Backbone as JSON, one array per atom type, in Angstrom:
{
  "sequence": "MPAGDKSKPECQNVSAEIISGSNNDRQWKPSRLRQRPPLVHQPLQNQQSMSKDLFKSIFYHQCVFPCQVLVRRCADGTELRGRIVETEAYLGGEDKASHSAGGKRTERNTAMFMKPGTIYAYPIYGIYLCMNVSSEGEGAAVLLRSLEPLQGQSVMKELRAARRKEGARQLKDKELCNGPSKLCQALNIPRCFDRRDLASDPEVWLETDPNTSPADPQDIVSAPRIGIESHGEWAKKPWRFYLRGHPCVSVVNREAERQSPSGNVMKNFDP",
  "N": [[-17.47, -13.32, -11.24], [-19.45, -11.01, -12.73], [-19.89, -10.09, -16.07], [-19.4, -6.84, -17.65], [-21.74, -4.13, -18.54], [-22.36, -3.81, -22.08], [-23.1, -1.39, -22.87], [-21.71, 1.03, -21.34], [-22.47, 3.43, -19.02], [-22.51, 6.88, -19.08], [-19.32, 8.66, -18.0], [-19.61, 10.17, -15.02], [-18.1, 12.96, -13.55], [-18.2, 13.69, -10.64], [-18.67, 15.09, -7.14], [-19.9, 14.0, -3.9], [-22.63, 13.89, -1.67], [-23.91, 12.92, 1.54], [-27.47, 12.53, 1.87], [-29.42, 11.24, 3.2], [-30.67, 8.49, 5.06], [-29.66, 5.37, 7.15], [-26.75, 4.44, 9.2], [-26.19, 2.19, 8.66], [-27.02, 1.89, 5.77], [-26.27, 3.98, 3.88], [-27.39, 6.87, 1.89], [-26.57, 8.3, -1.04], [-26.16, 11.47, -3.0], [-25.17, 13.0, -5.98], [-23.39, 16.11, -5.96], [-22.65, 19.32, -7.34], [-21.48, 19.04, -10.31], [-18.07, 18.18, -11.27], [-14.52, 18.23, -12.21], [-13.03, 15.21, -11.05], [-10.35, 15.41, -8.51], [-6.97, 14.45, -9.3], [-5.16, 11.44, -8.2], [-2.67, 12.16, -7.11], [-1.63, 15.04, -5.61], [0.4, 16.85, -5.61], [3.45, 16.73, -7.28], [6.56, 15.01, -6.6], [9.94, 16.17, -6.23], [12.1, 14.3, -6.43], [11.34, 11.63, -7.49], [12.55, 8.87, -7.03], [13.58, 8.57, -4.47], [12.84, 7.34, -1.22], [11.76, 9.18, 0.86], [10.61, 11.17, 3.73], [8.94, 12.79, 2.43], [8.03, 11.36, 0.21], [6.33, 9.54, 1.63], [4.44, 11.22, 2.59], [3.33, 12.46, 0.28], [1.78, 10.17, -0.59], [0.07, 9.46, 1.5], [-0.72, 11.69, 2.69], [-1.03, 14.08, 1.15], [-2.75, 12.9, -1.01], [-4.83, 12.27, 0.51], [-5.52, 9.5, 1.07], [-6.8, 8.16, 3.28], [-9.11, 9.01, 6.06], [-10.99, 10.36, 4.06], [-11.28, 9.62, 1.82], [-12.85, 7.75, -0.79], [-13.85, 4.91, -2.36], [-15.54, 4.11, -5.05], [-17.63, 2.03, -6.88], [-19.29, 1.38, -9.58], [-21.97, -0.53, -10.93], [-23.31, -2.71, -13.62], [-25.84, -2.28, -13.75], [-26.31, 0.25, -13.17], [-25.95, 0.69, -10.34], [-24.36, 1.66, -7.44], [-21.74, 1.1, -5.48], [-19.94, 1.93, -2.39], [-17.3, 2.79, -0.33], [-15.24, 3.75, 2.36], [-11.72, 4.16, 2.77], [-10.03, 2.63, 5.11], [-7.68, 1.38, 5.61], [-4.32, 0.76, 4.64], [-1.29, -0.32, 2.95], [2.11, 0.57, 1.94], [3.99, 0.27, -0.89], [7.1, 0.65, -2.19], [8.65, 0.59, -4.36], [11.68, 0.14, -6.35], [13.71, -0.04, -4.25], [12.53, -1.33, -2.33], [12.13, -4.25, -1.05], [9.91, -6.19, -0.54], [8.36, -5.53, -2.63], [6.61, -5.87, -5.71], [7.76, -4.58, -7.65], [10.22, -4.74, -6.94], [14.08, -3.84, -7.25], [13.38, -2.57, -9.5], [12.44, -4.02, -11.37], [10.38, -4.81, -14.14], [7.42, -6.17, -15.32], [4.83, -8.03, -17.2], [2.75, -8.62, -15.27], [3.25, -6.54, -13.45], [3.28, -3.96, -14.61], [1.24, -1.84, -14.28], [2.3, -0.72, -11.83], [4.21, 0.92, -12.73], [3.1, 2.98, -14.04], [1.0, 5.94, -14.55], [0.21, 8.04, -11.79], [-2.49, 6.87, -9.7], [-3.2, 4.86, -11.21], [-4.95, 1.69, -11.43], [-3.77, -1.4, -9.96], [-4.29, -4.47, -10.13], [-4.1, -7.73, -9.25], [-3.98, -11.35, -9.13], [-3.96, -13.55, -6.17], [-3.14, -16.66, -4.61], [-4.17, -17.92, -6.74], [-7.26, -17.46, -6.95], [-8.25, -15.07, -5.69], [-8.3, -11.62, -5.82], [-6.38, -8.74, -5.38], [-6.4, -5.44, -4.87], [-4.49, -2.49, -5.97], [-3.11, 0.89, -6.06], [-1.38, 2.9, -7.99], [1.37, 5.07, -7.31], [3.12, 8.27, -6.67], [6.6, 7.65, -7.34], [9.05, 5.75, -8.64], [7.61, 2.78, -9.71], [6.11, 2.5, -7.47], [3.34, 1.6, -5.14], [0.23, 1.72, -3.82], [-1.48, -0.55, -1.36], [-4.9, -1.32, -1.24], [-6.46, -2.18, 1.8], [-8.57, -2.39, 3.48], [-12.06, -1.59, 3.72], [-14.41, 0.86, 4.93], [-17.85, -0.02, 4.57], [-19.99, 2.14, 2.88], [-22.32, 2.61, 1.34], [-24.52, 0.53, -0.74], [-24.66, -1.69, 0.83], [-26.12, -4.18, 1.05], [-25.7, -5.33, -1.71], [-23.18, -5.79, -1.8], [-23.18, -7.9, 0.4], [-24.43, -9.97, -1.04], [-22.64, -10.3, -3.15], [-20.36, -11.05, -1.94], [-21.41, -13.23, -0.49], [-21.71, -14.87, -2.68], [-19.17, -16.04, -3.14], [-18.8, -17.9, -0.98], [-19.42, -20.49, 1.31], [-22.29, -22.7, 0.76], [-24.99, -22.1, 3.01], [-23.59, -20.88, 5.19], [-22.94, -18.38, 7.72], [-24.63, -14.93, 7.55], [-22.74, -12.29, 6.83], [-21.63, -9.52, 9.01], [-21.68, -5.94, 8.52], [-19.29, -4.7, 9.16], [-17.77, -6.56, 8.35], [-17.32, -7.12, 5.71], [-15.6, -5.98, 4.0], [-13.25, -5.92, 4.98], [-10.62, -6.66, 4.28], [-8.11, -7.3, 1.84], [-8.59, -8.84, -0.58], [-11.47, -9.28, 0.27], [-12.63, -6.91, 0.0], [-12.23, -6.53, -2.82], [-13.92, -8.25, -3.78], [-16.5, -7.72, -2.47], [-17.08, -5.12, -3.76], [-17.05, -6.09, -6.31], [-14.66, -5.98, -7.97], [-12.92, -6.83, -10.7], [-10.34, -8.78, -12.49], [-9.83, -7.53, -14.78], [-9.9, -4.89, -14.54], [-7.26, -4.11, -13.85], [-4.81, -1.68, -14.57], [-6.21, 0.53, -15.14], [-7.47, 3.83, -15.17], [-8.07, 5.63, -12.24], [-8.78, 8.21, -12.2], [-10.62, 8.73, -14.27], [-12.04, 6.79, -15.03], [-15.27, 5.26, -15.95], [-16.41, 3.3, -14.32], [-15.16, 2.7, -12.09], [-13.89, 4.62, -9.4], [-12.14, 7.24, -7.2], [-13.34, 9.16, -4.71], [-13.89, 12.25, -2.88], [-15.24, 12.37, 0.34], [-17.22, 14.7, 1.4], [-18.31, 15.16, 4.09], [-16.4, 14.15, 5.92], [-13.33, 14.67, 7.84], [-9.81, 14.89, 7.11], [-7.74, 12.53, 9.05], [-6.66, 12.9, 12.05], [-3.11, 12.88, 13.11], [-2.72, 11.32, 15.52], [-4.81, 9.28, 15.37], [-4.03, 7.58, 13.5], [-2.47, 4.73, 12.82], [0.79, 3.22, 12.31], [2.0, 0.18, 11.18], [3.83, -3.06, 10.84], [3.73, -4.47, 7.41], [1.59, -6.89, 6.3], [1.76, -10.45, 5.79], [4.12, -10.71, 4.41], [6.49, -11.95, 5.45], [8.94, -13.36, 4.64], [10.5, -11.77, 3.52], [12.66, -10.62, 5.22], [14.31, -7.95, 6.83], [12.59, -5.97, 5.55], [9.97, -6.72, 6.03], [9.72, -5.58, 8.43], [9.21, -2.96, 8.28], [7.25, -0.16, 9.24], [4.94, 0.19, 7.43], [2.17, -0.25, 7.19], [-0.81, 1.35, 7.38], [-3.48, 2.09, 9.2], [-6.68, 3.24, 10.48], [-7.06, 3.85, 14.0], [-8.67, 2.07, 16.32], [-10.95, 1.39, 14.51], [-13.61, -0.4, 13.3], [-13.65, -1.89, 11.04], [-10.83, -2.58, 10.32], [-8.62, -4.57, 9.21], [-6.54, -6.35, 10.55], [-5.35, -5.85, 13.69], [-2.81, -4.21, 15.28], [-1.69, -4.5, 18.34], [0.87, -4.36, 19.6], [2.26, -2.18, 17.84], [0.52, -0.09, 18.39], [0.88, 0.45, 21.0], [3.5, 1.2, 21.0], [3.52, 3.45, 19.69], [2.01, 5.77, 21.11], [1.67, 8.34, 20.83], [0.71, 8.71, 18.37], [2.17, 9.65, 16.19], [2.65, 9.05, 13.14], [4.88, 9.04, 11.32], [7.28, 9.42, 12.54], [8.7, 6.89, 13.0], [9.83, 6.31, 10.44], [12.08, 4.6, 8.51], [13.8, 4.19, 6.07]],
  "CA": [[-17.49, -11.71, -11.51], [-20.26, -10.8, -14.05], [-19.36, -9.33, -17.12], [-20.02, -5.47, -17.54], [-22.72, -4.1, -19.72], [-21.63, -3.4, -23.16], [-23.31, -0.06, -22.97], [-21.32, 1.66, -20.34], [-22.96, 4.58, -18.39], [-21.28, 8.02, -19.29], [-18.79, 8.68, -16.7], [-20.04, 11.4, -14.22], [-17.21, 13.24, -12.54], [-18.99, 14.56, -9.36], [-18.43, 14.95, -5.54], [-21.25, 13.47, -3.5], [-22.7, 14.34, -0.21], [-24.9, 12.1, 2.28], [-28.5, 13.21, 2.33], [-30.36, 10.5, 3.95], [-30.43, 6.8, 5.46], [-28.9, 5.06, 8.41], [-25.53, 4.22, 9.16], [-26.15, 1.07, 7.68], [-26.93, 1.79, 4.27], [-26.56, 5.21, 3.47], [-27.84, 7.19, 0.37], [-25.72, 9.36, -1.47], [-26.66, 12.0, -4.04], [-24.27, 13.87, -6.62], [-23.81, 17.4, -6.03], [-22.3, 19.88, -8.54], [-20.34, 18.32, -11.46], [-16.56, 18.81, -11.39], [-13.6, 16.9, -12.51], [-12.5, 14.61, -9.72], [-9.06, 15.76, -8.33], [-5.98, 13.46, -9.49], [-5.01, 10.96, -6.73], [-1.67, 12.65, -6.25], [-2.06, 16.51, -5.96], [1.73, 17.55, -5.61], [4.66, 15.86, -7.86], [7.86, 14.95, -5.9], [11.03, 16.63, -7.07], [12.96, 13.35, -6.71], [10.66, 10.15, -7.62], [13.31, 7.67, -7.06], [13.82, 8.7, -3.03], [12.06, 6.84, -0.38], [11.77, 10.0, 1.95], [9.28, 11.4, 4.41], [8.13, 13.43, 1.39], [7.28, 10.52, -0.57], [5.09, 9.16, 2.24], [3.47, 12.48, 2.74], [2.48, 12.53, -0.94], [1.22, 8.97, -0.85], [-0.83, 9.01, 2.62], [-1.51, 12.94, 3.25], [-1.4, 14.98, -0.22], [-3.73, 12.09, -1.57], [-5.76, 11.94, 1.46], [-5.86, 8.39, 0.97], [-7.9, 7.53, 4.23], [-10.22, 8.44, 5.9], [-11.93, 11.04, 3.81], [-11.27, 9.1, 0.33], [-14.02, 6.77, -0.89], [-13.75, 4.12, -3.55], [-16.76, 3.88, -5.67], [-18.06, 0.97, -8.02], [-20.47, 1.46, -10.39], [-22.03, -1.72, -11.62], [-23.67, -2.65, -15.03], [-27.11, -1.92, -13.73], [-26.12, 1.65, -12.57], [-25.99, 0.55, -8.9], [-23.19, 2.31, -7.03], [-21.18, 0.63, -4.27], [-19.11, 2.66, -1.93], [-16.63, 2.28, 0.99], [-14.3, 4.52, 2.74], [-10.64, 3.48, 2.96], [-9.5, 2.6, 6.3], [-6.55, 0.7, 6.11], [-3.56, 0.69, 3.45], [-0.01, -0.73, 2.94], [2.73, 1.17, 1.15], [5.3, -0.45, -1.52], [7.84, 1.97, -2.51], [9.16, 0.56, -5.67], [12.72, -0.55, -6.61], [14.54, -0.58, -3.14], [11.53, -2.2, -1.28], [12.24, -5.89, -1.45], [8.75, -6.84, -0.57], [7.46, -4.87, -3.54], [6.29, -6.51, -6.85], [8.92, -3.94, -8.48], [11.7, -4.61, -6.33], [15.04, -3.93, -7.98], [12.92, -1.92, -10.68], [11.8, -5.19, -12.36], [9.03, -4.58, -15.04], [6.83, -7.43, -16.0], [3.49, -8.12, -17.74], [2.19, -8.48, -14.5], [3.35, -5.47, -12.58], [3.29, -2.82, -15.57], [0.75, -0.91, -13.75], [3.04, 0.03, -10.91], [5.06, 1.97, -13.35], [2.26, 3.77, -14.89], [0.93, 7.07, -13.9], [-0.32, 7.98, -10.29], [-4.06, 6.67, -10.03], [-3.66, 3.63, -12.02], [-5.22, 0.34, -10.68], [-2.83, -2.61, -10.11], [-5.04, -5.5, -9.66], [-3.32, -8.87, -9.23], [-4.47, -12.42, -8.57], [-3.12, -14.37, -5.27], [-3.39, -17.84, -4.31], [-4.93, -18.51, -7.79], [-8.51, -17.23, -6.81], [-8.52, -14.15, -4.99], [-7.48, -10.49, -6.1], [-5.96, -7.56, -4.52], [-6.44, -4.07, -5.54], [-3.73, -1.34, -5.47], [-3.15, 2.26, -6.79], [0.07, 3.41, -8.23], [1.44, 6.55, -6.88], [4.22, 8.93, -6.9], [7.69, 7.13, -7.21], [9.01, 4.53, -9.83], [7.26, 1.11, -9.35], [5.34, 2.69, -6.25], [1.98, 1.65, -5.07], [-0.7, 1.56, -2.14], [-2.47, -1.78, -1.4], [-6.01, -1.12, -0.44], [-6.43, -3.4, 2.6], [-9.8, -2.3, 3.83], [-13.1, -0.19, 3.76], [-15.89, 0.85, 5.9], [-19.04, 0.08, 3.66], [-21.11, 3.25, 3.01], [-23.6, 2.44, 0.46], [-24.8, -0.64, -1.3], [-24.12, -3.15, 1.81], [-27.06, -5.23, 0.6], [-25.45, -5.85, -2.85], [-21.9, -6.42, -1.26], [-23.55, -8.97, 0.8], [-24.84, -10.91, -2.11], [-21.54, -10.67, -3.84], [-19.7, -11.97, -0.87], [-21.95, -14.55, -0.38], [-21.39, -15.91, -3.89], [-17.95, -16.77, -3.16], [-18.7, -18.35, 0.28], [-20.05, -21.85, 1.15], [-23.65, -22.46, 1.12], [-25.26, -22.09, 4.38], [-22.48, -19.86, 5.73], [-23.62, -17.33, 8.46], [-24.76, -13.83, 7.23], [-21.56, -11.36, 7.21], [-22.02, -8.15, 9.3], [-21.22, -4.92, 7.55], [-18.05, -4.53, 9.39], [-16.61, -7.89, 7.6], [-17.79, -7.09, 4.07], [-14.61, -5.19, 3.18], [-12.15, -5.88, 5.76], [-9.13, -7.48, 3.81], [-7.76, -6.67, 0.41], [-9.32, -9.68, -1.37], [-12.69, -9.22, 0.69], [-13.04, -5.57, -0.81], [-12.47, -6.63, -4.38], [-15.29, -9.35, -3.84], [-17.6, -7.06, -2.11], [-17.27, -4.35, -4.87], [-16.93, -6.69, -7.93], [-13.36, -5.69, -9.03], [-12.43, -7.86, -11.61], [-9.06, -8.56, -13.05], [-9.76, -6.84, -16.1], [-9.57, -3.45, -14.01], [-5.85, -3.79, -13.86], [-4.22, -0.53, -15.57], [-7.39, 1.58, -15.64], [-7.28, 5.25, -14.58], [-9.08, 5.78, -11.36], [-9.3, 9.51, -12.42], [-11.5, 9.08, -15.59], [-12.83, 5.65, -15.69], [-16.58, 5.32, -15.48], [-16.94, 1.91, -13.52], [-14.59, 2.68, -10.79], [-13.17, 5.95, -9.3], [-12.03, 7.6, -5.93], [-13.81, 10.72, -4.43], [-13.66, 12.7, -1.49], [-16.27, 12.48, 1.22], [-17.27, 16.18, 2.05], [-18.5, 14.87, 5.33], [-15.32, 13.6, 6.6], [-12.1, 15.57, 7.73], [-8.59, 14.02, 7.15], [-7.45, 12.05, 10.16], [-5.47, 13.51, 12.98], [-2.1, 11.72, 13.2], [-2.82, 10.48, 16.8], [-5.7, 8.26, 14.97], [-3.52, 6.61, 12.19], [-1.54, 3.55, 13.46], [1.52, 2.55, 11.49], [2.47, -1.24, 11.47], [4.45, -3.75, 9.76], [2.81, -5.03, 6.47], [1.15, -8.19, 6.57], [1.98, -11.48, 4.47], [5.61, -10.39, 3.78], [7.57, -12.42, 6.64], [10.02, -13.94, 4.06], [11.4, -10.48, 3.19], [13.51, -10.04, 6.04], [14.1, -6.65, 7.4], [11.63, -5.31, 4.83], [8.89, -6.95, 6.56], [9.53, -5.07, 9.66], [9.0, -1.75, 8.06], [6.09, 0.01, 9.56], [4.3, 0.95, 6.12], [0.56, -0.55, 6.94], [-1.28, 2.43, 7.96], [-4.8, 2.03, 9.8], [-7.37, 4.13, 11.58], [-7.12, 3.6, 15.36], [-10.25, 1.56, 16.77], [-11.85, 1.44, 13.39], [-13.91, -1.92, 13.38], [-13.29, -2.35, 9.68], [-9.4, -2.77, 10.14], [-8.54, -6.42, 8.83], [-5.92, -6.91, 11.5], [-4.95, -4.86, 14.59], [-1.55, -4.65, 15.57], [-1.65, -4.02, 19.69], [2.16, -3.67, 19.93], [2.39, -1.23, 17.2], [-0.25, 0.99, 19.06], [1.52, 0.95, 22.11], [4.89, 1.78, 20.84], [3.23, 4.97, 19.08], [0.72, 6.09, 21.7], [1.34, 9.73, 20.39], [0.05, 8.66, 17.13], [3.01, 10.28, 14.97], [2.89, 7.85, 12.09], [6.06, 9.51, 10.46], [8.52, 9.1, 13.52], [9.4, 5.61, 12.9], [10.01, 6.05, 9.23], [13.26, 4.45, 8.41], [13.93, 3.38, 4.91]],
  "C": [[-18.31, -11.53, -12.58], [-19.65, -9.85, -15.06], [-20.04, -7.93, -17.3], [-20.88, -5.18, -18.65], [-22.02, -3.43, -20.74], [-21.84, -1.83, -23.51], [-23.07, 0.86, -21.64], [-21.88, 3.1, -19.96], [-21.88, 5.69, -18.5], [-20.86, 8.37, -17.86], [-19.24, 10.18, -16.07], [-19.12, 11.71, -13.19], [-17.8, 14.13, -11.65], [-18.43, 14.2, -8.16], [-19.81, 14.54, -5.27], [-21.25, 13.81, -1.98], [-23.91, 13.35, 0.4], [-26.13, 12.68, 2.27], [-29.32, 12.4, 3.23], [-30.0, 9.09, 4.58], [-29.74, 6.85, 6.75], [-27.52, 4.85, 8.26], [-25.23, 3.0, 8.44], [-26.02, 0.98, 6.25], [-27.29, 3.25, 3.84], [-26.8, 5.71, 2.2], [-27.23, 8.5, 0.25], [-26.36, 9.97, -2.77], [-25.62, 12.87, -4.51], [-24.5, 15.32, -6.34], [-23.19, 18.01, -7.31], [-21.14, 19.13, -9.3], [-19.22, 19.08, -11.49], [-15.67, 17.64, -11.8], [-13.07, 16.48, -11.32], [-11.13, 14.82, -10.0], [-8.07, 14.44, -8.9], [-5.63, 12.8, -8.03], [-3.96, 11.56, -6.16], [-1.64, 14.24, -6.8], [-0.61, 17.09, -6.29], [2.82, 16.53, -6.4], [5.73, 16.1, -6.84], [8.63, 15.49, -6.92], [12.12, 15.42, -7.46], [11.96, 11.92, -6.84], [11.33, 9.18, -6.94], [13.63, 7.66, -5.27], [12.52, 7.97, -2.42], [12.09, 7.79, 0.82], [10.43, 10.11, 2.79], [8.33, 11.98, 3.54], [7.33, 12.7, 0.72], [6.05, 9.87, 0.41], [4.29, 10.05, 2.53], [2.63, 12.59, 1.59], [1.78, 11.34, -0.98], [0.09, 8.92, 0.28], [-1.41, 10.62, 2.89], [-1.71, 13.86, 1.86], [-2.68, 14.16, -0.93], [-5.02, 11.87, -0.88], [-6.48, 10.75, 1.24], [-7.05, 7.7, 1.87], [-8.06, 8.76, 5.18], [-11.3, 9.22, 4.9], [-12.02, 10.41, 2.16], [-12.3, 7.84, 0.21], [-13.75, 6.14, -2.35], [-15.21, 3.73, -3.85], [-16.7, 2.85, -6.95], [-19.09, 1.23, -8.52], [-20.71, 0.24, -11.33], [-22.8, -1.47, -12.91], [-25.05, -2.09, -14.92], [-27.26, -0.39, -13.26], [-26.04, 1.79, -11.11], [-24.4, 0.98, -8.31], [-23.05, 2.06, -5.52], [-20.0, 1.68, -3.92], [-18.55, 2.34, -0.57], [-15.48, 3.11, 1.09], [-12.92, 3.77, 3.21], [-10.21, 3.87, 3.96], [-8.26, 2.07, 6.64], [-5.68, 0.3, 4.58], [-2.21, 0.3, 3.84], [0.5, 0.1, 1.91], [3.94, 0.38, 0.36], [5.92, 0.57, -2.31], [8.67, 1.57, -3.87], [10.43, -0.26, -5.57], [13.44, -0.9, -5.47], [13.74, -1.41, -2.07], [11.56, -3.62, -1.86], [10.99, -6.57, -1.48], [7.8, -6.42, -1.59], [7.53, -5.72, -4.71], [7.46, -6.04, -7.95], [10.0, -3.94, -7.83], [13.0, -4.94, -7.41], [14.71, -3.2, -9.31], [12.54, -3.09, -11.95], [10.45, -4.95, -12.81], [8.64, -5.85, -15.56], [5.5, -7.17, -16.36], [2.59, -7.96, -16.58], [2.11, -7.3, -13.26], [3.4, -3.93, -13.28], [2.54, -1.72, -14.94], [1.29, -0.03, -12.78], [4.03, 0.96, -11.44], [4.13, 3.06, -14.19], [1.78, 5.07, -14.18], [0.09, 6.93, -12.7], [-1.99, 7.64, -10.51], [-4.49, 5.43, -10.78], [-4.06, 2.26, -11.2], [-4.13, -0.83, -11.09], [-3.59, -3.48, -9.48], [-4.44, -6.83, -10.19], [-3.88, -10.16, -8.72], [-3.65, -13.12, -7.14], [-3.93, -15.56, -4.92], [-4.45, -18.61, -5.55], [-6.59, -18.02, -8.15], [-8.94, -15.98, -6.36], [-7.66, -12.81, -5.86], [-7.35, -9.39, -5.1], [-5.9, -6.27, -5.45], [-5.41, -2.88, -5.08], [-3.82, 0.03, -6.36], [-1.98, 2.68, -7.06], [0.12, 4.91, -7.8], [2.9, 7.1, -7.35], [5.75, 7.86, -6.5], [7.82, 5.91, -8.36], [8.64, 3.3, -9.17], [6.47, 1.5, -7.86], [3.97, 2.57, -6.18], [1.33, 1.43, -3.72], [-1.58, 0.37, -2.34], [-3.48, -1.11, -0.52], [-6.55, -2.21, 0.54], [-7.99, -3.41, 3.28], [-10.77, -1.14, 3.85], [-13.96, -0.28, 4.54], [-16.93, 1.19, 4.83], [-19.77, 1.47, 3.83], [-22.31, 3.15, 2.33], [-23.44, 1.18, -0.4], [-24.35, -1.8, -0.45], [-24.92, -4.51, 1.33], [-26.45, -6.01, -0.81], [-24.06, -6.54, -2.53], [-22.07, -7.58, -0.74], [-23.72, -10.35, -0.19], [-23.54, -11.25, -2.64], [-20.5, -11.64, -3.13], [-20.16, -13.39, -0.48], [-21.98, -15.57, -1.39], [-20.27, -16.75, -3.99], [-17.79, -17.46, -1.64], [-19.52, -19.88, 0.3], [-21.27, -21.85, 1.48], [-23.89, -22.89, 2.67], [-24.27, -21.47, 5.41], [-23.33, -18.54, 6.48], [-23.48, -15.84, 7.53], [-23.59, -12.81, 7.73], [-22.43, -10.2, 7.79], [-21.38, -7.04, 8.5], [-19.88, -4.81, 7.74], [-16.92, -5.73, 8.46], [-16.81, -7.97, 6.31], [-16.43, -6.56, 3.39], [-13.23, -5.17, 4.06], [-11.08, -6.81, 5.55], [-9.12, -7.13, 2.32], [-8.75, -7.53, -0.75], [-10.77, -9.64, -1.17], [-13.4, -7.97, -0.09], [-13.12, -5.75, -1.88], [-13.68, -7.58, -4.51], [-16.52, -8.51, -3.94], [-17.94, -5.9, -3.17], [-17.24, -4.83, -6.37], [-15.91, -5.96, -8.4], [-13.08, -6.69, -9.39], [-11.04, -7.84, -11.97], [-8.63, -7.75, -14.15], [-9.72, -5.21, -15.94], [-8.21, -2.93, -14.1], [-5.46, -2.63, -15.04], [-5.28, 0.41, -15.92], [-7.01, 2.8, -14.9], [-8.33, 5.59, -13.67], [-9.64, 7.54, -11.68], [-10.27, 9.98, -13.47], [-12.46, 7.86, -15.83], [-14.35, 5.33, -14.95], [-17.22, 4.39, -14.62], [-16.43, 1.97, -12.22], [-13.82, 3.9, -10.42], [-12.99, 6.05, -7.69], [-12.72, 8.94, -5.99], [-13.8, 10.91, -3.0], [-14.93, 12.91, -0.98], [-16.29, 13.65, 1.75], [-17.58, 16.02, 3.44], [-17.4, 14.35, 6.34], [-13.9, 14.28, 6.47], [-10.89, 14.59, 7.57], [-8.33, 13.65, 8.68], [-6.48, 12.83, 11.16], [-4.66, 12.31, 12.97], [-2.16, 11.01, 14.22], [-3.98, 9.16, 16.23], [-5.14, 7.28, 13.84], [-2.2, 5.73, 13.27], [-0.61, 3.18, 12.12], [1.96, 1.27, 12.05], [3.37, -1.9, 10.46], [3.42, -4.45, 8.63], [2.66, -6.48, 6.9], [1.58, -9.16, 5.15], [3.37, -11.4, 3.77], [6.76, -10.91, 4.59], [8.76, -12.83, 5.82], [11.12, -12.91, 3.49], [12.37, -9.94, 4.22], [13.37, -8.79, 7.05], [13.0, -5.82, 6.67], [10.16, -5.58, 5.42], [8.5, -6.44, 8.05], [9.12, -3.64, 9.61], [7.64, -1.35, 8.42], [5.22, 0.82, 8.57], [2.94, 0.16, 6.15], [0.09, 0.45, 7.97], [-3.13, 1.98, 8.05], [-5.51, 2.87, 10.57], [-7.43, 3.36, 12.79], [-8.54, 3.19, 15.59], [-11.27, 1.53, 15.67], [-12.27, -0.15, 13.22], [-13.6, -2.59, 12.05], [-11.97, -2.77, 9.21], [-9.16, -4.29, 10.07], [-7.64, -6.88, 10.1], [-5.06, -5.75, 12.41], [-3.8, -5.11, 15.33], [-1.39, -3.78, 17.04], [-0.23, -3.18, 19.72], [2.48, -2.22, 19.32], [1.78, 0.07, 17.68], [0.23, 1.29, 20.04], [2.77, 1.75, 21.99], [4.64, 3.33, 20.21], [2.02, 5.63, 19.79], [0.61, 7.84, 21.16], [0.73, 10.08, 18.95], [0.85, 9.46, 15.74], [3.4, 9.19, 14.14], [4.11, 8.02, 11.16], [7.15, 9.35, 11.26], [9.48, 8.24, 13.28], [9.9, 5.3, 11.54], [11.54, 5.75, 9.06], [13.67, 3.46, 7.13], [15.16, 2.1, 4.65]]
}
């Protein structure tokens, strides 16, 4: 992961709009300057409860996907963009699969207890990284699992190729960010981004895509989270959310899709 430029570019709090280019590598242009909205718009009355209101705060008031875009500005000024299409929710103290289970605070998970919109970046298997965003609720966070590449695909391919075996086939666009560690590689998210504020950081932020409307409930699938099988009943909670039929989703759960044909992602919520 290359070191950042010592002279960081001035932070531009802007919205953006697509002005030209193909679906493979769209071009973006800043529109009028404005303060980026905070990740969470409405605070909850009871941040300790794992209620439907908490989920609505995480996944609807925040507009986590598909109209939310993760932006990474590189040291040379190049901006990489990807639309969030898959997430997992970790709800803090009572969630036994969460790093903050039991309300435990450590040097590693400090970001989970910081204000909503704080990056929680942590290593897995000693060599890969995952990126989460702290949310409403004590120790709650949202894991970013997959992005749809929007801008800078050529740079993303170079960044991904640098971590792959020599001679490996070239990745398709849909494969660049279809996993939590893959998206960190493709957007060059380093470990030092841990505890940074997405609402004000000049190198990484979230912005709304003005050309995309919030997904209809029938387009969102709720399925069990991935890689937490050892946590018993908590591994069965349908707290992974993804866009039905999207090619950039990391893992499709056909059973979950069959069980919720109506697309009501909230109906199976059972803390």
